[in-house]
PAZAPA-4460 file (N, C-alpha, C; in steps of 0.05 Angstrom, whole numbers, plus 32768, in hexadecimal, padded with zeros to 4 digits):
% residues 319
    n_x    n_y    n_z   ca_x   ca_y   ca_z    c_x    c_y    c_z   seq   type   mol
   78E3   8874   7E84   78EF   885C   7E78   78EF   8845   7E8C     1      M     A
   78F5   884B   7EA5   78F5   8836   7EB9   78D9   882A   7EBD     2      T     A
   78C4   883B   7EBD   78A9   8832   7EC0   78A1   8820   7EA9     3      T     A
   78A8   8828   7E91   78A1   8819   7E79   78AE   87FD   7E7A     4      R     A
   78C6   87FB   7E83   78D4   87E1   7E85   78C6   87D0   7E9A     5      K     A
   78BF   87DC   7EB0   78B1   87CD   7EC5   7896   87C2   7EBC     6      H     A
   7888   87D2   7EAD   786D   87CA   7EA3   786F   87B2   7E90     7      T     A
   7884   87B2   7E80   7887   879D   7E6B   7893   8783   7E77     8      A     A
   789F   8784   7E8E   78AC   876C   7E99   789B   8754   7E9C     9      L     A
   7882   8756   7EA6   7871   873E   7EA8   786C   8730   7E8D    10      P     A
   786B   8740   7E78   7867   8735   7E5D   7880   8724   7E55    11      K     A
   7897   872E   7E5C   78B0   871F   7E56   78B1   8705   7E66    12      A     A
   78A9   8707   7E7F   78A9   86EF   7E90   7895   86D9   7E85    13      R     A
   787E   86E3   7E7C   786A   86D0   7E71   7876   86C2   7E58    14      T     A
   7883   86D1   7E47   788F   86C5   7E2F   78A5   86B1   7E37    15      L     A
   78B5   86B7   7E4A   78CA   86A5   7E53   78BF   868C   7E5F    16      V     A
   78A9   868E   7E6F   789C   8677   7E7A   7891   8664   7E65    17      E     A
   788A   866F   7E4E   787E   865F   7E39   7894   8651   7E29    18      A     A
   78AD   8658   7E2D   78C3   864C   7E1D   78C4   862E   7E1D    19      L     A
   78C3   8620   7E34   78C4   8603   7E34   78AD   85F7   7E23    20      P     A
   7896   8603   7E25   787F   85F9   7E16   7882   85FE   7DF8    21      W     A
   788D   8615   7DF0   7893   861B   7DD5   78A7   8607   7DC9    22      L     A
   78BB   8601   7DD9   78D0   85ED   7DD0   78C3   85D2   7DCD    23      T     A
   78B3   85CA   7DE0   78A7   85AF   7DE0   7894   85AB   7DC8    24      R     A
   7885   85C0   7DC1   7870   85BC   7DAC   7879   85C5   7D90    25      H     A
   7892   85D0   7D8E   789B   85DA   7D74   789A   85C4   7D5E    26      H     A
   788E   85CB   7D48   788C   85B8   7D32   7877   85A3   7D34    27      G     A
   7867   85A3   7D4A   7853   858E   7D4F   7838   8597   7D43    28      K     A
   7829   8583   7D3A   780F   8588   7D2E   77FA   8586   7D45    29      T     A
   77E8   859A   7D45   77D2   859A   7D58   77B8   859E   7D49    30      V     A
   77A5   858B   7D4D   778B   858D   7D40   7777   8598   7D55    31      V     A
   7769   85AD   7D4D   7757   85BB   7D5F   773A   85B9   7D54    32      I     A
   7728   85AE   7D64   770C   85AD   7D5D   76FF   85C6   7D68    33      K     A
   76F6   85D7   7D55   76EA   85F1   7D5C   76CC   85ED   7D5E    34      F     A
   76C1   85F3   7D76   76A4   85F0   7D7A   769B   85FD   7D93    35      G     A
   7682   85F8   7D9A   7677   8604   7DB3   7673   8622   7DB1    36      G     A
   7672   862F   7DC8   766D   864C   7DC9   7682   865C   7DBA    37      N     A
   769A   8651   7DB9   76B0   865F   7DAB   76A9   8663   7D8E    38      A     A
   7696   8654   7D83   768F   8655   7D67   767B   866B   7D61    39      M     A
   766C   8674   7D76   7656   8687   7D71   765B   86A2   7D7F    40      V     A
   766E   86A4   7D91   7674   86BD   7D9F   768A   86CB   7D90    41      D     A
   7685   86E4   7D88   7698   86F2   7D77   76B4   86F6   7D84    42      D     A
   76B3   86FD   7D9E   76CD   8701   7DAC   76DC   86E7   7DAF    43      E     A
   76CE   86D2   7DB5   76DC   86B8   7DB7   76E6   86AE   7D9C    44      L     A
   76D7   86B3   7D87   76E1   86AC   7D6C   76FB   86BA   7D66    45      K     A
   76FB   86D4   7D6C   7714   86E3   7D65   772B   86DA   7D77    46      R     A
   7726   86D4   7D90   773B   86CA   7DA2   7745   86AF   7D98    47      A     A
   7733   869E   7D8F   773A   8684   7D84   774D   8687   7D6C    48      F     A
   7746   8699   7D5A   7757   869D   7D43   7772   86A7   7D4B    49      A     A
   7773   86B9   7D5E   778D   86C2   7D68   779E   86AC   7D73    50      Q     A
   7791   869A   7D83   77A0   8683   7D8E   77AB   8671   7D79    51      D     A
   779B   866B   7D64   77A4   8659   7D4F   77BC   8665   7D40    52      V     A
   77BA   867F   7D3A   77D0   868D   7D2C   77E9   868E   7D3D    53      V     A
   77E5   8692   7D58   77FC   8691   7D6A   780A   8676   7D69    54      F     A
   77FA   8661   7D6A   7806   8646   7D68   7817   8643   7D4F    55      L     A
   780C   864C   7D39   781A   864B   7D1F   7834   865A   7D20    56      R     A
   7834   8672   7D2B   784D   8683   7D2C   7860   8679   7D42    57      H     A
   7855   8669   7D55   7866   865E   7D6A   7874   8644   7D61    58      A     A
   786F   863C   7D48   787C   8624   7D3D   786C   860B   7D3D    59      G     A
   7852   860C   7D46   7841   85F5   7D45   7833   85F4   7D2A    60      L     A
   7826   85DD   7D25   7817   85DA   7D0B   77FA   85D5   7D11    61      R     A
   77EA   85EA   7D15   77CE   85E7   7D1C   77BC   85DF   7D04    62      P     A
   77A8   85CE   7D0A   7794   85C7   7CF7   7779   85CB   7D05    63      V     A
   7766   85D8   7CF8   774C   85DD   7D04   7736   85CC   7CF6    64      V     A
   7726   85BE   7D06   770F   85AF   7CFC   76F7   85BB   7D09    65      V     A
   76E2   85C0   7CFA   76CA   85CC   7D05   76B0   85C0   7CFB    66      H     A
   769C   85C2   7D0C   7680   85BC   7D04   7672   85D7   7D02    67      G     A
   7658   85D6   7D09   7649   85EF   7D08   762C   85EB   7D0F    68      G     A
   7627   85DC   7D24   760C   85D5   7D2C   75F9   85EC   7D2F    69      G     A
   75FF   8601   7D3F   75ED   8617   7D42   75E7   8626   7D28    70      P     A
   75FB   862A   7D17   75F8   8637   7CFE   75E7   8627   7CEB    71      Q     A
   75EB   860C   7CEB   75DA   85FB   7CDA   75BD   85FC   7CE2    72      I     A
   75B8   85FA   7CFC   759D   85FB   7D06   758F   8615   7CFF    73      S     A
   759E   862B   7D01   7592   8645   7CFB   758B   8647   7CDD    74      A     A
   759C   863D   7CCC   7597   863E   7CAF   7580   862B   7CA7    75      Q     A
   757E   8614   7CB4   7568   8602   7CAE   754E   860F   7CB6    76      L     A
   754E   861C   7CCD   7535   862A   7CD6   752D   8640   7CC3    77      E     A
   7541   864E   7CB9   753C   8664   7CA6   752F   8659   7C8C    78      L     A
   7537   8641   7C85   752D   8635   7C6C   7514   8624   7C71    79      L     A
   750A   8624   7C8A   74F2   8615   7C90   74F6   85F7   7C92    80      G     A
   7510   85EE   7C96   7516   85D2   7C99   7519   85CB   7CB7    81      L     A
   750E   85B4   7CBF   750F   85AD   7CDB   752A   85A1   7CE3    82      Q     A
   7533   85A9   7CFB   754B   859D   7D07   7542   8586   7D19    83      S     A
   754B   856E   7D13   7544   8557   7D23   755D   8547   7D2B    84      E     A
   755D   853E   7D44   7575   8530   7D4E   756C   8515   7D59    85      F     A
   757C   8501   7D53   7578   84E6   7D5E   7593   84DB   7D68    86      K     A
   7593   84D1   7D81   75AB   84C7   7D8E   75C1   84DD   7D8C    87      A     A
   75B9   84F6   7D8F   75CC   850C   7D90   75D7   8515   7D75    88      G     A
   75CD   8509   7D5F   75D7   850F   7D44   75C0   851C   7D34    89      L     A
   75C8   852F   7D23   75B5   853D   7D13   75AB   852B   7CFC    90      R     A
   7591   8528   7CFA   7585   851A   7CE4   758A   852B   7CCB    91      V     A
   7598   8521   7CB7   75A1   8531   7CA0   7595   8526   7C86    92      T     A
   757F   8533   7C7E   7573   852C   7C64   7584   8537   7C4E    93      S     A
   7580   852F   7C35   758F   853B   7C1F   758C   8559   7C1E    94      P     A
   7575   8564   7C24   7571   8581   7C24   7582   858E   7C3B    95      E     A
   7581   8581   7C52   7591   858B   7C69   75AF   8589   7C63    96      A     A
   75B7   8574   7C55   75D3   8570   7C4E   75DD   8588   7C3D    97      M     A
   75CC   8591   7C2B   75D4   85A9   7C1B   75D9   85C1   7C2C    98      N     A
   75C8   85C4   7C41   75CB   85DA   7C54   75E5   85D7   7C64    99      V     A
   75EA   85BE   7C6D   7602   85B8   7C7D   761B   85C0   7C6D   100      V     A
   761C   85B8   7C54   7634   85BF   7C44   7636   85DD   7C40   101      R     A
   7620   85EA   7C3B   7620   8607   7C36   762A   8616   7C4F   102      M     A
   761E   860E   7C66   7625   861D   7C7F   7642   8618   7C87   103      V     A
   764A   85FE   7C87   7665   85F8   7C90   767B   8604   7C7F   104      L     A
   7679   85FF   7C65   768E   8608   7C52   768B   8625   7C4A   105      A     A
   7672   862F   7C49   766D   8649   7C3F   7669   865F   7C54   106      G     A
   7665   8657   7C6D   7661   866B   7C82   7675   8668   7C99   107      Q     A
   7673   8652   7CA7   7684   864F   7CBF   76A1   864E   7CB7   108      V     A
   76A8   863E   7CA3   76C4   863C   7C9B   76CE   8657   7C90   109      Q     A
   76BE   8664   7C80   76C7   867E   7C74   76CD   8693   7C89   110      R     A
   76BB   8694   7C9E   76BF   86A7   7CB3   76D9   86A2   7CC2   111      E     A
   76DE   8688   7CC9   76F6   8681   7CD8   770F   8685   7CC8   112      L     A
   770E   867E   7CAE   7725   8683   7C9D   772B   86A1   7C9C   113      V     A
   7716   86B1   7C9A   771A   86CE   7C99   7727   86D9   7CB2   114      G     A
   771E   86CF   7CCA   7729   86D8   7CE3   7747   86D1   7CE5   115      L     A
   774E   86B8   7CDC   776A   86B0   7CDD   777B   86C0   7CCA   116      L     A
   7770   86C6   7CB3   777F   86D4   7C9E   7782   86F2   7CA3   117      N     A
   7775   86FC   7CB8   777A   8717   7CC0   7797   871A   7CCA   118      E     A
   77A3   8704   7CD1   77BF   8704   7CDB   77D3   86FC   7CC6   119      H     A
   77CB   86F8   7CAE   77DD   86F0   7C98   77D1   86DB   7C86   120      G     A
   77DD   86D5   7C70   77D2   86C1   7C5D   77D7   86A5   7C66   121      P     A
   77C8   869D   7C7B   77CF   8684   7C89   77BA   866E   7C84   122      L     A
   77A0   8674   7C88   778B   8660   7C89   7782   8658   7C6D   123      A     A
   777D   863E   7C69   7771   8633   7C51   775A   8622   7C58   124      V     A
   7742   8627   7C4D   772A   8618   7C54   7727   8600   7C41   125      G     A
   771D   85EA   7C4C   7717   85D3   7C3C   7702   85C2   7C4B   126      M     A
   76F5   85AF   7C3D   76E2   859D   7C4B   76EE   8581   7C49   127      T     A
   76E1   856F   7C57   76EA   8553   7C56   76E7   8547   7C3B   128      G     A
   76D7   8554   7C29   76D4   854A   7C0E   76ED   8550   7BFD   129      E     A
   76FB   8565   7C03   7711   856E   7BF2   7728   855A   7BF4   130      D     A
   7733   8554   7BDC   774A   8541   7BD9   7745   8527   7BE8   131      A     A
   772B   851F   7BEA   7724   8507   7BF8   772F   8505   7C14   132      R     A
   772F   851C   7C21   773A   851E   7C3C   772B   850B   7C4F   133      L     A
   7710   850B   7C4F   7701   84FA   7C61   76ED   84EA   7C50   134      M     A
   76ED   84D0   7C55   76D9   84BE   7C49   76C8   84B3   7C5F   135      S     A
   76AE   84AF   7C59   769C   84A5   7C6D   7687   8493   7C61   136      A     A
   767B   8483   7C72   7665   8472   7C6A   764D   8479   7C7B   137      T     A
   7636   8471   7C73   761D   8479   7C81   761D   846F   7C9E   138      K     A
   7615   8481   7CB0   7614   847A   7CCC   75F7   8478   7CD5   139      H     A
   75F0   8463   7CE3   75D5   845F   7CEE   75D6   8464   7D0C   140      Y     A
   75C1   8472   7D16   75BF   8477   7D33   75B3   845F   7D41   141      A     A
   75BB   845C   7D5A   75B0   8446   7D6B   759E   8453   7D7F   142      D     A
   7584   844F   7D7C   7570   845A   7D8F   7562   8443   7D9D   143      V     A
   7567   8440   7DB6   755B   842A   7DC6   755F   840F   7DB9   144      D     A
   7577   840B   7DAE   757D   83F1   7DA2   7574   83EE   7D86   145      G     A
   7567   8403   7D7B   755C   8402   7D60   756E   8412   7D4D   146      E     A
   7574   8407   7D35   7585   8414   7D22   7574   8428   7D12   147      R     A
   757B   8442   7D14   756B   8457   7D08   757A   8465   7CF2   148      I     A
   756C   8469   7CDB   7578   8478   7CC4   7576   8496   7CCA   149      D     A
   758D   84A4   7CCB   758C   84C0   7CD0   7596   84D0   7CB8   150      I     A
   7595   84C4   7CA1   759B   84D3   7C88   75B9   84D5   7C82   151      G     A
   75C1   84EC   7C79   75DC   84F0   7C6F   75F0   84F6   7C85   152      R     A
   75F0   84E5   7C99   7604   84E6   7CAF   7618   84D0   7CAB   153      V     A
   7632   84D7   7CAC   7646   84C4   7CA5   7658   84BC   7CBC   154      G     A
   7664   84A5   7CB9   7678   849A   7CCB   7692   8498   7CBC   155      E     A
   76A7   84A5   7CC5   76C0   84A6   7CB6   76CD   848B   7CB3   156      I     A
   76D4   8485   7C9B   76E1   846B   7C95   76FE   846E   7C8D   157      T     A
   7706   8486   7C83   7722   848A   7C7A   7729   84A7   7C7B   158      A     A
   7742   84AD   7C80   774D   84C8   7C7F   7766   84C8   7C6C   159      I     A
   7766   84DA   7C59   777E   84DE   7C48   7789   84FA   7C4E   160      D     A
   779C   84FC   7C60   77A5   8516   7C6A   77B9   8525   7C58   161      P     A
   77BE   851A   7C40   77D3   8525   7C2F   77D0   8543   7C29   162      G     A
   77B7   854C   7C23   77B3   8568   7C1D   77B8   857A   7C35   163      A     A
   77AF   8570   7C4D   77B3   857F   7C65   77D1   8581   7C6C   164      V     A
   77DF   856A   7C69   77FB   856A   7C6E   780A   857D   7C5C   165      Q     A
   7802   857F   7C42   780F   8591   7C2F   780B   85AE   7C38   166      A     A
   77F3   85B5   7C41   77ED   85D0   7C4B   77FE   85D6   7C63   167      L     A
   7801   85C3   7C76   7811   85C7   7C8E   782E   85CB   7C86   168      L     A
   7838   85BB   7C73   7854   85BE   7C6A   7859   85D9   7C5D   169      D     A
   7843   85E5   7C53   7846   85FF   7C46   7841   8616   7C5A   170      D     A
   783E   860F   7C73   783B   8624   7C88   781E   862E   7C8A   171      G     A
   780B   8620   7C7F   77EF   862A   7C80   77E0   861D   7C98   172      R     A
   77C9   8628   7C9D   77B7   861E   7CB2   779E   8612   7CA5   173      I     A
   779C   85F8   7CA3   7784   85EC   7C97   776C   85F0   7CA9   174      P     A
   7755   85F8   7C9D   773C   85FB   7CAB   7728   85E8   7C9D   175      V     A
   771F   85D4   7CAB   7711   85BD   7C9E   76F4   85BB   7CA8   176      I     A
   76E1   85BB   7C96   76C5   85B6   7C9C   76BF   8598   7C9D   177      S     A
   76AF   8590   7CB1   76AA   8574   7CB6   7695   8568   7CA3   178      S     A
   769B   8568   7C8A   768B   855B   7C75   769D   8546   7C68   179      V     A
   7693   852E   7C63   76A3   8519   7C57   7697   850F   7C3D   180      A     A
   76A7   8505   7C2B   769E   84F8   7C13   7695   84DC   7C19   181      R     A
   7683   84D1   7C09   767B   84B5   7C0D   7691   84A2   7C05   182      S     A
   7696   848E   7C15   76AA   847A   7C0D   769E   8465   7BFA   183      S     A
   7684   8467   7BF5   7676   8456   7BE3   7672   8464   7BC8   184      D     A
   7681   845D   7BB4   767F   846B   7B9A   7663   846A   7B8E   185      E     A
   7653   8456   7B96   7639   8453   7B8B   7624   8464   7B9A   186      G     A
   762D   8473   7BAE   761A   8483   7BBE   7615   849E   7BAF   187      D     A
   75FD   84A1   7BA6   75F7   84B8   7B95   75FB   84D3   7BA2   188      G     A
   75F3   84D5   7BBC   75F4   84EF   7BC9   7611   84F8   7BCE   189      A     A
   7622   84E5   7BD3   763F   84EB   7BD3   764C   84F7   7BEB   190      G     A
   763C   8504   7BFD   7649   8511   7C14   7639   850B   7C2E   191      V     A
   7648   850D   7C44   763C   8508   7C5F   7643   851F   7C72   192      F     A
   7631   8524   7C84   7636   8535   7C9B   7643   8524   7CB0   193      N     A
   765A   852B   7CBA   7668   851B   7CCE   766D   852C   7CE7   194      V     A
   766D   851E   7CFE   7671   852B   7D17   768D   8538   7D18   195      N     A
   768E   8552   7D1F   76A8   8560   7D1E   76BC   8556   7D33   196      A     A
   76B2   854D   7D4A   76C4   8542   7D5E   76D2   8528   7D53   197      D     A
   76C2   8517   7D47   76CC   84FE   7D3B   76DF   8504   7D25   198      T     A
   76D8   8518   7D14   76E9   851F   7CFD   7704   852A   7D06   199      A     A
   7704   853B   7D1B   771D   8546   7D25   772F   8530   7D31   200      A     A
   7723   851D   7D3F   7732   8507   7D4B   773F   84F6   7D35   201      A     A
   772F   84EF   7D21   7739   84DE   7D0B   7750   84EC   7CFC   202      A     A
   774D   8506   7CF8   7761   8515   7CE9   777B   8517   7CFA   203      L     A
   7778   851C   7D14   778F   851D   7D26   779F   8504   7D25   204      A     A
   7791   84ED   7D26   779E   84D3   7D24   77AC   84CF   7D0A   205      A     A
   779F   84D7   7CF4   77AB   84D3   7CD9   77C3   84E5   7CD5   206      A     A
   77C4   84FC   7CE2   77DA   850F   7CDF   77F1   8508   7CF2   207      L     A
   77EC   84F6   7D05   7800   84F1   7D1A   7804   8509   7D2B   208      G     A
   77EE   8517   7D32   77EF   8530   7D41   77FA   852B   7D5D   209      A     A
   7806   8540   7D68   780F   8540   7D84   77F7   8542   7D96   210      E     A
   77E4   8553   7D8E   77CD   855A   7DA0   77B3   855D   7D90   211      T     A
   779E   8553   7D9C   7783   855A   7D93   7776   856B   7DA9   212      L     A
   776B   8582   7DA1   775E   8594   7DB4   7741   8597   7DAC   213      M     A
   772F   8593   7DBE   7712   8595   7DB9   7706   85AB   7DCA   214      V     A
   76FD   85C1   7DBD   76F1   85D7   7DCB   76D3   85D0   7DD1   215      L     A
   76CB   85D5   7DE9   76AF   85CF   7DF0   76A5   85E5   7E04   216      T     A
   768D   85E1   7E0E   7681   85F5   7E20   7681   85ED   7E3D   217      D     A
   7692   85DB   7E45   7696   85D4   7E61   76B3   85D6   7E67   218      V     A
   76BA   85D5   7E81   76D5   85D9   7E89   76E7   85C0   7E85   219      E     A
   76DB   85AA   7E7E   76EA   8591   7E7A   76D7   857A   7E81   220      G     A
   76E3   8563   7E86   76D4   854B   7E8D   76D0   854C   7EAC   221      L     A
   76B7   854D   7EB5   76B2   854E   7ED1   76B5   8533   7EDE   222      Y     A
   76BE   8534   7EF7   76C3   851B   7F06   76A9   850D   7F0D   223      E     A
   7694   851C   7F16   767C   850F   7F1E   7664   8522   7F1A   224      D     A
   7661   852A   7F00   764B   853D   7EFA   7630   852E   7EFB   225      W     A
   761B   853B   7F06   7619   8557   7F0F   761E   855A   7F2D   226      P     A
   7628   8546   7F3A   762B   8547   7F57   7644   8557   7F5F   227      H     A
   7657   855A   7F4C   766F   8569   7F51   7678   8578   7F39   228      S     A
   7684   858F   7F3D   768F   859E   7F26   76AD   859C   7F24   229      D     A
   76B8   8587   7F31   76D5   8582   7F2F   76DC   8576   7F14   230      E     A
   76F1   8581   7F08   76F9   8579   7EED   7711   8566   7EEE   231      V     A
   7710   8552   7EDF   7727   853F   7EDC   773B   854C   7ECA   232      I     A
   7753   8551   7ED5   7768   855E   7EC5   7776   854B   7EB1   233      S     A
   7779   8532   7EB9   7789   8520   7EA8   777F   8503   7EAE   234      R     A
   777C   84F4   7E98   7775   84D8   7E9B   777F   84C8   7E83   235      L     A
   7783   84AE   7E86   778D   849D   7E71   7776   8493   7E60   236      T     A
   777D   8488   7E49   7768   847D   7E37   7757   8469   7E44   237      A     A
   7762   8456   7E53   7752   8442   7E61   7740   844D   7E76   238      S     A
   774A   8461   7E84   7739   846E   7E98   7721   847C   7E8B   239      Q     A
   7726   8489   7E74   7711   8496   7E66   76FD   8482   7E5B   240      L     A
   7706   846C   7E51   76F5   8457   7E46   76E1   844D   7E5B   241      E     A
   76EA   844B   7E73   76D8   8442   7E89   76C3   8457   7E90   242      K     A
   76C9   8470   7E8B   76B6   8486   7E92   76A2   848B   7E7C   243      L     A
   76A8   8483   7E63   7697   848A   7E4C   7679   8483   7E50   244      L     A
   7672   846B   7E5A   7655   8464   7E5B   7645   8477   7E6D   245      P     A
   7652   8485   7E7F   7643   8496   7E92   7644   84B4   7E8B   246      D     A
   7650   84BA   7E74   7653   84D7   7E6D   7639   84E2   7E62   247      L     A
   7636   84FC   7E65   7620   850A   7E58   7622   8507   7E3A   248      A     A
   760C   8506   7E2C   760C   8500   7E10   761C   8514   7DFF   249      S     A
   761C   852D   7E07   762B   8541   7DF8   7649   853D   7DFA   250      G     A
   7653   8531   7E10   7670   852D   7E13   7679   8513   7E05   251      M     A
   7667   8501   7DFF   766F   84E7   7DF5   767F   84E9   7DDB   252      V     A
   7676   84F7   7DC6   7686   84F7   7DAD   76A1   8505   7DB1   253      P     A
   76A2   8519   7DC3   76BB   8527   7DC8   76CF   8514   7DD6   254      K     A
   76C6   8506   7DEA   76D8   84F4   7DF9   76DE   84DB   7DE8   255      M     A
   76CB   84D1   7DD8   76D1   84BB   7DC6   76E7   84C3   7DB2   256      Q     A
   76E5   84DC   7DA9   76F9   84E6   7D97   7715   84E7   7DA4   257      G     A
   7716   84F1   7DBD   772F   84F2   7DCB   773A   84D5   7DCF   258      C     A
   7729   84C2   7DD5   7732   84A7   7DD9   773D   849B   7DBF   259      L     A
   772F   84A0   7DA9   7738   8496   7D8F   7753   84A2   7D88   260      H     A
   7756   84BC   7D8D   776F   84CA   7D86   7787   84BE   7D95   261      A     A
   7785   84BC   7DB0   779D   84B3   7DBF   77A2   8495   7DBB   262      V     A
   778E   8486   7DB1   7793   846A   7DAB   779D   8465   7D8F   263      R     A
   779F   847B   7D80   77A9   8479   7D64   77C0   848D   7D5F   264      H     A
   77D1   8490   7D73   77EA   849E   7D6F   77EC   84BB   7D78   265      G     A
   77D6   84C7   7D7F   77D6   84E3   7D88   77E0   84E3   7DA5   266      V     A
   77F3   84F4   7DAC   7800   84F3   7DC7   77EE   84FC   7DDD   267      R     A
   77DC   850F   7DD8   77C8   8516   7DED   77B0   8524   7DDF   268      N     A
   779A   8522   7DED   7781   852F   7DE3   7775   853F   7DFA   269      A     A
   776B   8556   7DF4   7763   8568   7E0A   7747   8574   7E04   270      R     A
   7736   8574   7E17   771C   8581   7E16   771E   859B   7E26   271      V     A
   771A   85B2   7E1A   771E   85CB   7E28   7706   85DD   7E25   272      I     A
   7704   85F0   7E37   76EE   8602   7E38   76F1   8619   7E24   273      D     A
   76E2   8617   7E0E   76E4   862C   7DF9   76D7   8646   7E01   274      G     A
   76CA   8647   7E18   76BE   8660   7E22   76D3   8673   7E2E   275      R     A
   76EA   8668   7E33   7700   8677   7E3F   7711   8683   7E29   276      V     A
   7714   869D   7E27   7725   86A9   7E12   7742   869E   7E14   277      Q     A
   774D   8698   7DFD   7768   868E   7DFB   776D   8674   7E0A   278      H     A
   7758   8664   7E0B   775A   864A   7E19   776F   8638   7E0D   279      S     A
   7773   863A   7DF3   7786   8628   7DE5   77A2   862F   7DEF   280      I     A
   77A9   8648   7DF1   77C4   8650   7DFB   77C7   8649   7E18   281      L     A
   77B2   864C   7E28   77B4   8645   7E44   77B9   8627   7E48   282      L     A
   77AD   8617   7E37   77AF   85FA   7E39   77CA   85F0   7E30   283      E     A
   77D5   85FC   7E1A   77EE   85F1   7E0E   7806   85FD   7E1C   284      I     A
   7805   8616   7E24   781D   8624   7E2D   781F   8629   7E4B   285      F     A
   780E   861B   7E5B   7810   861E   7E78   7810   8603   7E86   286      T     A
   781B   8602   7E9E   781B   85E9   7EAE   7800   85E0   7EB6   287      D     A
   77EF   85F3   7EBE   77D5   85EC   7ECA   77C2   85E1   7EB5   288      E     A
   77C0   85ED   7E9D   77AC   85E5   7E8A   7791   85ED   7E94   289      G     A
   777C   85EA   7E83   7762   85F2   7E8C   774C   85DE   7E85   290      I     A
   7754   85C6   7E7C   7740   85B2   7E75   7747   8596   7E7E   291      G     A
   773F   8583   7E6E   7745   8567   7E73   7757   855C   7E5E   292      T     A
   776D   854F   7E66   777F   8543   7E53   777D   8524   7E54   293      M     A
   777B   8518   7E3C   777B   84FB   7E3A   7796   84F2   7E2E   294      V     A
   77A3   84DE   7E3A   77BD   84D5   7E30   77BB   84B7   7E2B   295      V     A
   77CC   84AC   7E1A   77CC   848F   7E16   77D3   8480   7E2F   296      P     A
   77CB   8467   7E31   77D3   8456   7E47   77F1   8450   7E45   297      D     A
   7800   8454   7E5B   781D   844E   7E5A   7821   8430   7E55   298      P     A
   780F   8420   7E60   7810   8403   7E5D   77F3   83FA   7E61   299      D     A
   77E8   83EA   7E4F   77CC   83E1   7E53   77C7   83D4   7E6E   300      P     A
   77DB   83C8   7E79   77D7   83BA   7E93   77D8   83CD   7EAB   301      A     A
   77E0   83E7   7EA6   77E4   83F8   7EBC   77CC   8409   7EC4   302      S     A
   77B7   840A   7EB2   77A0   841B   7EB8   7791   8410   7ED1   303      A     A
   778A   8422   7EE2   777E   841A   7EFC   7762   8424   7F00   304      T     A
   7756   842F   7EEB   773A   8439   7EEE   7739   8457   7EEE   305      G     A
   7721   8462   7EEF   771E   847F   7EEC   772B   8490   7F02   306      P     A
   7731   8484   7F19   773D   8494   7F2E   775A   848C   7F34   307      H     A
   7765   8479   7F25   777E   846D   7F2C   7795   8481   7F2C   308      G     A
   7797   8491   7F16   77AE   84A3   7F15   77A7   84BE   7F0A   309      S     A
   778D   84C5   7F0B   7785   84DF   7F01   778B   84F4   7F16   310      T     A
   778E   850D   7F0C   7791   8524   7F1E   7779   8536   7F18   311      T     A
   7772   8546   7F2B   775A   8556   7F28   7760   8573   7F30   312      H     A
   774F   8585   7F24   774F   85A0   7F2E   7732   85AA   7F2D   313      H     A
   772C   85BE   7F3D   7710   85C7   7F3E   770A   85D7   7F25   314      T     A
   76F0   85D8   7F1F   76E7   85E8   7F08   76EE   8606   7F0D   315      A     A
   76ED   860F   7F25   76F4   862A   7F2C   7710   8631   7F23   316      E     A
   7722   861D   7F26   773E   8622   7F20   7744   8622   7F03   317      G     A
   7730   861B   7EF2   7736   8618   7ED6   772D   8630   7EC6   318      T     A
   771C   8641   7ED1   7711   8657   7EC2   7724   866D   7EBE   319      A     A
***
């Protein structure tokens, strides 16, 4: 009996250490963008689902937004349709748009909803088309100063979060595919493929979320990549804005989403390493965290640049 008590004690201590964080986040909405390696690795997918359900049972209100780039590319290849990208965005023909809708709502979303619902009747899947949740207009890519038509790719113009709010109030976990309805009633095709990072940020702002979390395949925002693997732990909106022009193209929509979120009422936005199992719990319920946090400017006049008040930790310390 003594041995059993001793073995269980560290678990009790861990729970007690989480208490201040549980109190702080209770009742708060957190929007999580599901992507990167966590979306294709079975163990990481299952750990992600466990984390989201834990948040729900810990008193938070999680919302999941997802894309599905690898799955879409695989299905297009299977159908003999070419995957083409311009300015980092998928060129989406009407035929490709049909595949995007099918894969996001019929494959990626269904699998994630199923994993979440292994823990109870919690998750409800929907797309940005449902209940006019997301409206978008046609987005044109900028390639070397030239405006390029990339097909059914949309730029979000409006969010109506009522249906998501109702699901949260009912104790459910909304799982949302990043497809939007056209805001132009005269647009025959009617739907757009939208960037999931952008969609998650817009939804977080519309819901008045406490936190936006973006899962990716790096440890966070690097201080001076590729010359250094030091990760910026925390920075303000103005500090991030100054860094944006020099970021790698893959990080731009994620960090732009974080910037949009904190400038539209979200208290903090975080980019975290989705390759680390239970990264969401580590980020929310520990002092150290494992990624990069963006916070609003305390005062527009107080921002001092990218190094003014940031703190750093090494990538080694985040894994």
